[in-house]
C-alpha positions as a printed Julia matrix, in Angstrom:
68×3 Matrix{Float64}:
 104.91  123.51   91.63
 101.7   124.81   93.07
 100.76  123.43   96.49
  97.88  120.96   96.36
  97.96  119.44   99.87
  96.25  120.82  102.95
  97.55  120.69  106.51
  95.42  117.75  107.58
  96.56  115.73  104.58
 100.2   116.53  105.35
  99.83  115.54  109.01
  98.19  112.23  108.11
 101.01  111.45  105.66
 103.72  112.21  108.22
 102.02  110.0   110.82
 101.69  107.19  108.25
 105.38  107.54  107.35
 106.36  107.3   111.02
 104.19  104.22  111.52
 105.55  102.52  108.39
 109.16  103.13  109.38
 108.51  101.99  112.97
 106.95   98.76  111.7
 109.95   98.13  109.47
 112.72   99.02  111.92
 111.19   97.06  114.81
 111.03   93.97  112.61
 107.24   93.69  112.73
 107.08   93.85  108.93
 109.95   92.32  106.98
 110.85   91.22  103.5
 109.45   92.71  100.34
 106.34   94.07  102.03
 108.5    95.83  104.61
 110.61   97.46  101.91
 107.49   98.58  100.04
 106.12  100.18  103.22
 109.45  101.88  103.87
 109.58  103.35  100.35
 105.93  104.4   100.57
 106.67  106.09  103.88
 109.58  107.97  102.32
 107.33  109.13   99.48
 104.66  110.25  101.96
 107.25  112.18  103.96
 108.74  113.86  100.88
 105.37  114.88   99.44
 104.22  116.25  102.79
 107.37  118.34  103.16
 106.9   119.99   99.76
 103.07  120.1   100.0
 102.71  118.69   96.51
 101.41  115.3    95.39
 101.87  114.42   91.7
  98.97  111.94   91.83
  96.63  114.71   92.94
  97.53  116.56   89.75
  96.66  113.53   87.62
  93.27  113.1    89.3
  92.52  116.81   89.66
  92.38  116.64   93.46
  93.32  119.53   95.73
  93.12  119.46   99.53
  94.82  122.82   99.98
  92.7   125.51  101.58
  91.6   128.3    99.29
  92.92  131.73  100.21
  90.27  134.46  100.24
């Protein structure tokens, strides 16, 4: 897998994952919507750790900085 996520994108995803999990575990968001946010947060965290987003490949997006 070739990296297709830049540092800013990765940081934003990690922050979103932390917020989603905090909302779920504090009981602010519950039920089905809470579970969806928790799964989405896990996906964001996993993709940011490996610096690869499969959806970016489908849409041809790349936020990774070009190396000179």
